[in-house]
N, C-alpha and C positions, 0 to 999 in steps of 0.2 A: 572754226574757232582758230586760236593760234595767239600770235603776239599782240594783237589788238582786241582780244577778248574783253568783254565788258563784264562786270558782275551779274548783269541781267542774263547773259549768256549761260550761266552757271546755276540757274535756279532749279531747286529740287533738293533731294536727300542723297548724300554721297556716303559710301563707306569710307571711314577715315582710318588710317594707319600712320602712326607717328613713332619715330625714334628720336630719343634725346640722348645724345652723347655728351654727358657732363664730364669735361676734362678736369674741371676743378675738383669734383667729388670723386672722380675715378669711377663712375658707374654709368650704366645705360638704363634708360627708362623707356618703356613701350607703352603706347596708348592705342587701344582698338575702340572704335565707337562710330559715331555718325557725325556728319556736318550738314545742316540744312541751310540753304540760302532761300529766303522767302521775300517775295516784293511786298513791302508794306505801303508803298506809294510809287508812282512813276519815277521818283527821284531818290528812293530809299529801299536798300536791301538790308534784311536782318540776317546776319551770319551767326549761327549758333552751333556750338559743338557740344557733344556730351559722349562719354566714354568711360573707360576703366584704365587707369595707369598701373602698370606692374613693374617691379624691381626688387631685387633682393629678397625674394619670397614674400613681398607685401603686395597688396593691391588697394587702390582707393578710387572712388567715383571722381571724376573731373568734369568740369563744364566751364564754358565762357560764352559770352555774347559779344559780337562787334557789329557795328553798323557801317554800311557803305552808303555814302550819300553823294549825289551829284552836285558838284560845285563848279559853276561855270561850264567849261567844256569838258572837265574831267570828273574824276570820282575820288573821294577821299575816305578812307578807313578811320573810325573812331572806336574808342572803348565804350562799353555800356553806360558809363557815367558822363560820356560826352567829351572826354579828353581826346585830343588829335592823336593819332597813331601814325599813319603813313599814307602817302597817295597810292591809289590803285594804278599800278604801272607795270602790266604783264611783260616779262622779258627785260625789265630794267631793274637794277639794284636800287633799293630804297634804304634809308637810315631812320633810326629812331633812337635818340638819345634818352637813356634812363638812368637818372643820377649820374654817377661817374663811369657808368657803362654804356657802350654803344651796341645797338642791334643793327645788323645789316640784313636785309631781307630780299627775296626773290620769289616772285610768283610766275609760274610757267604753265601754259595751258597747252595740252595736245588735244587730239580728236576725242578720246574718251576718258581721259584722266586730267588731273591738274594737280600741281605740286606747289608747296610753300615752304621755303627752307629760310630759317633765321640762324645767323651766326652771332653769338653774344660774347663780347669781350670787355674786359675791363678789370679793375681790382676785385670786384665781387662776383663776376660771372665769366665763364669760359666754356661754352657749349655750342653745338650745332643741334637744331632741331628741325628735322625734315618730316613733312607731312604729304603723305600721298592721298588724293581723293579719287576713288574709282567707283565703278558700278552705281551709276546714278539711278535712283528710283523715282 
């Protein structure tokens, strides 16, 4: 694996640990759970996450589902409702406008782990969210 890893290279269930450093709110939020990448068809991977977010003495369950679809020679990530999110481009920064805010993301794949980092900035958001996926099952 590495810079040119495809979503199909990451199939399975991974341990997920996420840290959200919310500079606007002045707090840190942690998520522990799992991320599962499952092949739905040769051209579609379902990327689902579930876990528990904790901060300031509180905890809540969290979940989301994304899809990664082969489009031409590449792959595109979309939200569960079909809205486009970003291209799958390991080792390259990608952008996603969200209202007046901008998300800048980076997926990096190593031999036994992969990370996703998002930096959100703008009038309504100012945070860094870093997710480490390890221990594939």
